[in-house]
C-alpha positions as CSV (number, residue, x, y, z in Angstrom):
1,X,-28.6,-4.0,21.0
2,X,-26.0,-7.0,21.1
3,X,-28.3,-8.4,23.9
4,X,-31.4,-8.0,21.1
5,X,-29.1,-9.6,18.4
6,X,-28.0,-12.5,20.5
7,X,-32.0,-13.0,21.7
8,X,-32.9,-13.1,18.2
9,X,-30.3,-15.5,16.8
10,X,-30.9,-18.0,19.7
11,X,-34.5,-17.7,18.8
12,X,-33.6,-18.7,15.1
13,X,-31.6,-21.6,16.4
14,X,-34.5,-22.7,18.4
15,X,-36.6,-22.8,15.5
16,X,-34.4,-24.2,13.1
17,X,-34.2,-27.4,16.0
18,X,-37.9,-27.5,16.1
19,X,-38.4,-28.0,12.4
20,X,-35.6,-30.6,12.7
21,X,-37.0,-32.3,15.4
22,X,-40.5,-32.3,14.0
23,X,-38.8,-34.0,10.6
24,X,-36.9,-36.3,12.4
25,X,-39.9,-37.6,14.6
26,X,-41.4,-38.7,11.0
27,X,-40.5,-41.4,8.6
28,X,-37.3,-40.7,6.8
29,X,-36.6,-40.6,3.3
30,X,-34.0,-39.5,1.1
31,X,-36.1,-36.1,0.7
32,X,-36.0,-35.3,4.7
33,X,-32.4,-36.1,4.7
34,X,-31.8,-33.3,2.3
35,X,-33.9,-31.2,4.7
36,X,-31.9,-32.0,7.7
37,X,-28.7,-31.3,5.9
38,X,-30.3,-28.1,4.3
39,X,-31.1,-27.0,8.0
40,X,-27.8,-27.9,9.6
41,X,-26.0,-25.7,6.9
42,X,-28.5,-22.9,7.7
43,X,-27.3,-23.6,11.7
44,X,-23.9,-23.2,10.7
45,X,-24.3,-19.9,9.0
46,X,-26.2,-18.3,11.4
47,X,-23.4,-19.2,13.9
48,X,-20.7,-18.3,12.1
49,X,-22.1,-15.0,11.3
50,X,-23.1,-14.5,15.0
51,X,-19.1,-14.3,16.0
52,X,-19.0,-11.5,13.3
53,X,-19.2,-8.4,15.5
54,X,-18.1,-5.6,13.2
55,X,-17.1,-5.6,9.5
56,X,-18.0,-6.2,5.9
57,X,-20.9,-8.4,5.2
58,X,-21.6,-9.1,1.2
59,X,-23.2,-11.7,-0.9
60,X,-19.9,-13.4,-2.0
61,X,-21.3,-16.4,-4.2
62,X,-24.6,-14.4,-6.1
63,X,-22.0,-15.1,-9.7
64,X,-18.9,-17.1,-9.0
65,X,-16.1,-15.5,-11.3
66,X,-16.1,-17.9,-14.1
67,X,-12.2,-17.1,-13.8
68,X,-11.8,-18.9,-10.4
69,X,-13.9,-22.3,-11.4
70,X,-11.4,-22.7,-14.0
71,X,-8.6,-23.4,-11.5
72,X,-11.1,-26.1,-9.9
73,X,-9.8,-28.7,-12.4
74,X,-6.9,-26.6,-13.9
75,X,-3.8,-25.4,-12.4
76,X,-2.5,-22.1,-13.8
77,X,1.1,-21.4,-14.6
78,X,3.2,-19.0,-16.8
79,X,4.5,-19.7,-19.9
80,X,7.5,-17.5,-21.4
81,X,6.8,-15.9,-24.9
82,X,10.4,-15.8,-26.5
83,X,9.6,-13.7,-29.1
84,X,8.9,-10.8,-26.9
85,X,12.1,-11.2,-24.7
86,X,14.0,-7.9,-24.4
87,X,17.4,-8.2,-23.6
88,X,19.1,-4.7,-22.8
89,X,20.8,-5.0,-19.3
90,X,21.3,-7.4,-16.3
91,X,17.9,-6.6,-13.8
92,X,14.9,-9.2,-15.1
93,X,11.5,-7.9,-15.0
94,X,8.7,-9.8,-16.0
95,X,5.0,-8.7,-17.9
96,X,2.5,-11.3,-17.5
97,X,-0.6,-11.3,-19.9
98,X,-3.9,-12.8,-18.2
99,X,-6.2,-13.1,-15.7
100,X,-4.9,-11.5,-12.9
101,X,-6.6,-14.3,-10.5
102,X,-4.6,-16.7,-12.7
103,X,-1.4,-14.8,-12.5
104,X,-1.5,-14.6,-8.8
105,X,-2.1,-18.2,-8.4
106,X,1.0,-19.0,-10.5
107,X,3.2,-16.4,-9.1
108,X,2.4,-18.2,-5.3
109,X,4.1,-21.5,-6.7
110,X,7.4,-19.8,-7.1
111,X,7.6,-16.4,-5.3
112,X,5.2,-16.8,-2.2
113,X,6.8,-14.3,0.5
114,X,8.9,-12.9,-2.0
115,X,7.5,-9.2,-2.8
116,X,8.3,-6.1,-1.1
117,X,6.1,-3.7,-2.8
118,X,2.6,-4.3,-4.2
119,X,0.6,-1.2,-5.9
120,X,-2.6,-1.8,-7.6
121,X,-5.1,0.4,-9.5
122,X,-7.9,-1.9,-9.5
123,X,-11.4,-0.6,-11.6
124,X,-12.7,1.9,-9.1
125,X,-16.5,0.5,-10.1
126,X,-17.9,3.9,-11.1
127,X,-21.1,2.2,-12.6
128,X,-19.8,3.6,-16.0
129,X,-18.6,0.4,-17.3
130,X,-15.2,0.7,-15.8
131,X,-15.4,-2.8,-14.4
132,X,-16.3,-6.2,-15.9
133,X,-17.4,-9.4,-14.3
134,X,-17.6,-12.5,-16.0
135,X,-17.0,-10.6,-19.1
136,X,-20.1,-8.3,-18.6
137,X,-19.9,-4.8,-17.7
138,X,-21.3,-3.9,-14.4
139,X,-23.2,-0.6,-14.5
140,X,-24.8,1.5,-11.9
141,X,-28.5,0.0,-12.2
142,X,-26.8,-3.6,-11.2
143,X,-27.8,-4.6,-7.8
144,X,-25.1,-6.6,-7.1
145,X,-22.5,-4.0,-8.6
146,X,-20.6,-3.7,-5.0
147,X,-21.4,-7.4,-4.1
148,X,-19.1,-8.4,-7.2
149,X,-16.1,-5.8,-7.3
150,X,-15.8,-7.2,-3.4
151,X,-16.1,-10.8,-4.4
152,X,-13.4,-9.9,-7.2
153,X,-11.0,-8.0,-5.0
154,X,-11.2,-10.1,-2.1
155,X,-9.9,-13.2,-4.0
156,X,-7.1,-11.0,-5.3
157,X,-6.1,-9.7,-2.2
158,X,-5.5,-12.7,-0.2
159,X,-3.6,-14.6,-2.8
160,X,-1.3,-11.0,-3.0
161,X,-0.9,-11.2,0.7
162,X,0.6,-14.6,0.3
163,X,3.3,-13.2,-2.0
164,X,4.1,-10.3,0.5
165,X,7.2,-10.9,2.4
166,X,6.6,-10.3,6.1
167,X,8.3,-6.8,5.9
168,X,5.8,-6.1,2.6
169,X,3.6,-3.4,2.1
170,X,0.8,-2.9,-0.3
171,X,-0.4,0.3,-1.8
172,X,-4.0,0.4,-3.5
173,X,-5.5,3.6,-5.6
174,X,-9.5,4.0,-4.9
175,X,-12.0,6.6,-5.2
176,X,-15.1,7.6,-3.6
177,X,-17.3,5.1,-5.2
178,X,-15.6,1.9,-3.2
179,X,-13.1,3.8,-0.5
180,X,-14.9,2.8,2.4
181,X,-16.0,-0.7,1.6
182,X,-12.3,-1.4,0.5
183,X,-11.0,0.0,3.9
184,X,-13.3,-2.5,5.8
185,X,-12.2,-5.4,3.4
186,X,-8.3,-4.6,3.8
187,X,-8.8,-4.6,7.6
188,X,-10.4,-7.9,7.3
189,X,-7.4,-9.2,4.9
190,X,-4.6,-7.3,6.2
191,X,-5.7,-6.7,9.9
192,X,-6.8,-3.1,11.3
193,X,-3.5,-2.8,13.1
194,X,-1.6,-3.1,9.9
195,X,-3.2,0.1,8.2
196,X,-0.4,2.5,7.9
197,X,-2.7,5.7,6.4
198,X,-4.1,7.0,3.0
199,X,-2.2,9.1,0.9
200,X,-4.6,11.7,-0.5
201,X,-3.9,12.3,-4.3
202,X,-4.6,15.0,-5.8
203,X,-5.6,14.0,-9.1
204,X,-7.9,16.9,-10.8
205,X,-7.1,20.2,-9.3
206,X,-10.0,21.6,-11.3
207,X,-12.4,19.1,-10.3
208,X,-13.2,16.1,-12.1
209,X,-15.6,16.5,-15.0
210,X,-18.0,13.6,-14.0
211,X,-18.9,15.3,-10.5
212,X,-22.3,15.9,-10.3
213,X,-22.4,18.0,-6.6
214,X,-18.9,18.5,-5.3
215,X,-15.9,18.7,-8.0
216,X,-14.0,16.0,-6.5
217,X,-10.2,17.0,-7.1
218,X,-8.9,13.9,-4.9
219,X,-8.5,10.0,-5.3
220,X,-6.7,7.9,-2.4
221,X,-3.9,5.4,-1.9
222,X,-4.8,2.9,1.0
223,X,-1.4,1.8,2.6
224,X,-1.4,-1.4,4.8
225,X,1.7,-3.4,5.9
226,X,1.7,-7.4,6.1
227,X,3.6,-7.3,9.6
228,X,6.2,-5.1,9.8
229,X,7.7,-2.3,7.6
230,X,10.2,0.6,8.0
231,X,9.3,4.1,6.0
232,X,12.0,6.8,5.2
233,X,11.5,10.0,6.6
234,X,11.0,13.2,4.4
235,X,14.4,15.0,3.8
236,X,14.8,18.1,6.0
237,X,14.5,21.8,4.4
238,X,18.1,22.6,4.3
239,X,17.3,26.4,3.9
240,X,16.5,26.7,7.5
241,X,20.1,25.7,8.9
242,X,21.8,29.0,7.8
243,X,24.5,28.9,9.9
244,X,27.5,26.8,9.8
245,X,30.7,25.6,11.7
246,X,33.5,23.2,11.0
247,X,31.0,20.2,11.7
248,X,28.5,21.8,9.0
249,X,25.1,23.6,9.1
250,X,23.0,24.1,11.9
251,X,20.1,26.5,13.5
252,X,20.1,27.7,16.8
253,X,17.1,26.5,19.0
254,X,16.1,28.0,22.4
255,X,17.5,25.3,24.7
256,X,13.9,25.5,27.1
257,X,10.6,24.9,26.2
258,X,7.0,24.3,28.1
259,X,6.5,20.6,28.0
260,X,4.9,18.2,30.5
261,X,7.0,18.7,33.5
262,X,9.7,16.9,34.9
263,X,11.9,17.1,37.7
264,X,14.7,15.4,35.9
265,X,14.5,18.1,33.0
266,X,14.4,20.7,35.7
267,X,18.1,21.6,36.5
268,X,20.3,24.6,36.6
269,X,22.8,25.6,34.3
270,X,26.0,27.7,35.1
271,X,26.7,30.8,32.3
272,X,30.4,31.4,31.6
273,X,30.3,34.1,34.1
274,X,29.1,31.5,37.1
275,X,25.5,33.0,37.0
276,X,22.7,29.9,37.6
277,X,20.5,29.7,34.8
278,X,16.7,28.2,35.2
279,X,14.6,27.0,32.4
280,X,12.3,30.2,31.6
281,X,14.7,32.7,33.1
282,X,12.9,32.4,36.4
283,X,14.2,33.3,39.7
284,X,16.0,30.6,42.0
285,X,13.2,31.2,44.4
286,X,10.4,30.3,41.6
287,X,12.6,27.4,40.3
288,X,12.7,25.6,44.0
289,X,8.9,26.6,44.2
290,X,8.6,24.7,41.3
291,X,10.6,21.7,41.9
292,X,9.1,21.0,45.3
293,X,5.4,21.5,43.9
294,X,4.1,17.9,43.2
295,X,0.8,19.4,41.0
296,X,2.9,21.1,38.3
297,X,1.7,19.5,35.1
298,X,3.4,21.7,32.6
299,X,5.8,24.4,32.9
300,X,9.2,25.8,31.6
301,X,12.3,22.7,31.6
302,X,15.0,21.9,29.2
303,X,14.5,19.9,26.4
304,X,16.9,16.9,27.4
305,X,18.3,15.8,30.8
306,X,21.3,17.0,32.7
307,X,23.7,14.4,31.7
308,X,22.9,14.5,27.8
309,X,23.4,18.7,28.3
310,X,26.8,17.9,29.5
311,X,27.6,15.6,26.8
312,X,26.2,18.4,24.5
313,X,28.4,21.1,26.3
314,X,31.4,19.2,25.8
315,X,31.0,18.8,22.1
316,X,30.5,22.4,21.5
317,X,27.0,22.1,20.7
318,X,25.7,24.7,23.6
319,X,25.6,28.5,23.1
320,X,25.5,31.0,25.7
321,X,24.0,34.2,25.0
322,X,23.8,37.0,27.4
323,X,21.0,39.6,26.8
324,X,19.3,42.6,28.6
325,X,17.0,40.2,30.6
326,X,19.8,37.5,31.5
327,X,21.4,34.7,29.7
328,X,19.8,32.5,27.4
329,X,20.8,28.9,26.4
330,X,20.8,27.5,22.8
331,X,21.4,24.4,21.1
332,X,22.9,23.7,17.8
333,X,20.0,21.8,16.1
334,X,21.7,19.9,12.9
335,X,19.9,18.2,9.9
336,X,19.0,14.8,10.7
337,X,20.7,12.4,7.8
338,X,17.7,10.5,6.3
339,X,14.9,12.8,7.6
340,X,13.2,13.5,11.0
341,X,9.3,13.3,10.3
342,X,7.3,11.0,8.5
343,X,6.6,12.3,4.9
344,X,2.5,13.7,4.5
345,X,0.1,11.9,3.6
346,X,-0.7,14.5,0.6
347,X,0.9,13.9,-3.0
348,X,0.0,17.0,-5.5
349,X,3.2,17.2,-8.1
350,X,1.4,15.2,-10.5
351,X,-2.1,14.8,-11.3
352,X,-4.0,12.5,-14.4
353,X,-2.7,15.1,-16.8
354,X,0.3,14.7,-16.5
355,X,0.0,11.0,-16.4
356,X,-1.9,11.3,-20.0
357,X,1.0,13.4,-21.1
358,X,3.7,11.1,-20.1
359,X,2.0,8.0,-22.1
360,X,1.5,10.3,-24.9
361,X,4.7,11.2,-25.4
362,X,5.3,7.6,-26.1
363,X,2.7,6.8,-28.5
364,X,2.3,10.4,-29.7
365,X,-1.2,10.1,-28.7
366,X,-3.1,9.0,-25.5
367,X,-4.1,5.5,-26.2
368,X,-5.3,4.8,-22.4
369,X,-7.6,6.8,-20.2
370,X,-6.6,8.3,-16.9
371,X,-3.4,6.3,-16.4
372,X,-1.6,7.1,-13.2
373,X,1.5,9.5,-13.6
374,X,4.9,8.2,-13.3
375,X,5.8,10.5,-9.8
376,X,2.9,9.1,-7.7
377,X,4.4,5.6,-7.7
378,X,7.8,6.8,-7.5
379,X,6.6,8.7,-4.3
380,X,4.9,5.3,-3.2
381,X,8.0,3.3,-3.9
382,X,10.3,5.8,-2.4
383,X,8.0,5.8,1.2
384,X,8.9,2.2,1.9
385,X,13.1,1.8,3.5
386,X,13.8,-1.4,1.3
387,X,17.1,-1.5,-1.2
388,X,16.4,-2.6,-4.3
389,X,12.5,-4.2,-3.6
390,X,10.6,-6.4,-6.0
391,X,7.4,-4.3,-7.1
392,X,4.5,-6.1,-8.1
393,X,1.4,-4.7,-10.0
394,X,-1.8,-6.7,-11.0
395,X,-3.6,-4.4,-12.4
396,X,-0.9,-3.0,-14.4
397,X,-2.8,-1.6,-17.2
398,X,-0.6,0.9,-19.4
399,X,2.2,0.1,-17.2
400,X,3.1,3.3,-15.3
401,X,4.5,1.0,-12.5
402,X,7.2,-0.2,-14.9
403,X,8.2,2.9,-15.9
404,X,8.4,4.1,-12.6
405,X,10.7,1.2,-11.1
406,X,13.0,1.5,-14.2
407,X,13.3,5.8,-13.8
408,X,14.0,5.3,-10.4
409,X,16.9,3.0,-11.0
410,X,18.3,5.3,-13.7
411,X,18.2,8.2,-11.1
412,X,20.0,6.1,-8.3
413,X,21.6,3.3,-9.4
414,X,19.3,1.1,-7.9
415,X,18.3,-2.4,-9.3
416,X,14.5,-2.5,-8.1
417,X,12.8,-5.3,-10.1
418,X,9.0,-5.2,-11.3
419,X,6.4,-7.8,-11.9
420,X,3.4,-6.1,-13.8
421,X,0.0,-8.2,-14.9
422,X,-2.6,-7.3,-16.9
423,X,-5.2,-8.7,-19.0
424,X,-5.1,-8.4,-22.7
425,X,-8.8,-6.7,-23.0
426,X,-8.8,-4.6,-26.2
427,X,-5.3,-6.0,-26.5
428,X,-4.0,-3.5,-23.9
429,X,-0.9,-5.7,-23.0
430,X,0.2,-6.3,-26.3
431,X,-0.5,-2.7,-27.7
432,X,0.2,-0.8,-24.9
433,X,1.5,-2.1,-21.8
434,X,4.8,-3.9,-23.7
435,X,5.3,-1.3,-26.4
436,X,5.4,1.6,-23.1
437,X,8.0,-0.8,-21.4
438,X,10.2,-1.8,-24.4
439,X,10.0,2.1,-25.2
440,X,11.6,3.2,-22.1
441,X,13.9,0.2,-22.0
442,X,15.3,0.5,-25.5
443,X,14.7,4.5,-26.2
444,X,13.0,3.4,-29.2
445,X,9.0,4.5,-29.7
446,X,6.7,2.4,-31.6
447,X,7.0,4.6,-34.5
448,X,10.6,4.4,-34.6
449,X,11.6,7.5,-33.6
450,X,14.2,8.3,-30.7
451,X,12.4,8.6,-27.2
452,X,15.6,8.3,-25.0
453,X,19.2,6.9,-24.5
454,X,16.7,3.8,-22.9
455,X,17.4,2.5,-19.5
456,X,19.5,-0.7,-19.4
457,X,17.1,-3.9,-18.1
458,X,15.7,-7.0,-19.3
459,X,11.9,-7.8,-20.1
460,X,10.6,-11.3,-19.7
461,X,6.5,-11.5,-21.2
462,X,4.6,-14.5,-19.6
463,X,1.5,-15.3,-20.7
464,X,-0.8,-17.5,-18.1
465,X,-1.8,-21.3,-19.0
466,X,-3.0,-24.1,-17.6
467,X,-2.0,-27.7,-16.9
468,X,-4.5,-30.5,-16.1
469,X,-5.4,-31.2,-12.4
470,X,-6.9,-34.5,-12.9
471,X,-3.5,-36.5,-13.4
472,X,-1.6,-38.3,-10.7
473,X,-0.3,-35.9,-8.4
474,X,3.5,-37.1,-9.3
475,X,2.8,-36.0,-13.2
476,X,0.9,-32.7,-12.1
477,X,4.3,-31.9,-10.0
478,X,6.4,-32.7,-12.8
479,X,4.2,-30.7,-15.6
480,X,4.5,-27.8,-13.0
481,X,8.2,-27.4,-12.8
482,X,8.7,-28.1,-16.3
483,X,6.3,-25.0,-16.9
484,X,7.8,-22.8,-14.6
485,X,11.1,-23.3,-14.7
486,X,12.2,-20.6,-16.8
487,X,10.3,-17.8,-14.2
488,X,12.3,-19.7,-11.6
489,X,15.6,-18.8,-13.5
490,X,14.7,-15.3,-13.9
491,X,13.2,-15.0,-10.5
């Protein structure tokens, strides 16, 4: 197939060159120059696309975003809204009202390479008007529905990657509508090797009501690192460690196991009565034959080498038990501090219903459809092994990520910081996101009733605005520093 495509590409390039040659053989004028320019551009496109072996291709410029065009002659910046400032602690958090392309562009001036964790919940592009492009709802019958969504996401993911530390990680919620397209897009932007896995979130145990053929109970969270990231391990179930000595709890584990065979792991052990013990309780003759047989692939051996065995024996970590069929050797297996295995890629503790109840508990009604549950965001943040991370969510919606960060700090005394960004479509930022965060911080609901004792923290509210880019560069720098000064102080 690749040879066929190469042949077709070369034929197309020859045809382009033939047309150019014919044009150049005739009289030159402005129109022929335009034709030559167009043909050169076409040739470059063919050559560029020829280098792409696998991945995602879509029409990126069918209808450029107006919010992106605005940045061609203006520089987006963030302007502090002092009247919405909340001071109730020592940790400074940020809420940004405005299009997230503008807020991400502005954040890149001051926080590039500073973010530890990004979580986003972008529109799922269901075709039911959940996604707007240039202020128009994108419906199922829009022939460029997927192209518009991918173009929107690509621009924002490129900006967000620049904000991540090299040790940073991004989590992206999505469902079946764009899962596969998003996976390929993220492979392009973050690198296929930096894909960490997908968390399966049990959002609706009964199946979504809009499912037509199969009841959808899962949504997904794609996980990517920028370069290097450390994840926490899942805490072990201590119930399995039922025995205890002066060092603490432990469980007995038989010392031999059927593993890939290694002579170095197949040594003899001397029992308390002087008896020689061989892995698998074989006879000495069988043991010698096994050690001499170079074709053995798998056989009973001890779990670790002889030097480590001697060290464990000296520390009192080896147990001998004499049974009817001979001596058995056990090790004391102890709990591993910090866990011993990665977390499973399944989260089912809280679903969409929990998210709705959590926001209803603040407003006494549900002002936002399908909010993510706080527990899901806590779980994702807790996966990352970093102390007091800066957490960014630029599709913040109702503000679940902010509440999750605040509650985690309350639980363990941490000093995590959140930066949330959302547009003010239908007054969501002013009427939902901000009041929700204010309620969690102060403990007082929008109606004046008590929600909780509050969580000590500060919140600074910014709006995106612009400075013109047509003045001289020194003036632009001066204006930019003047405008972002308050953000620099907070960050």
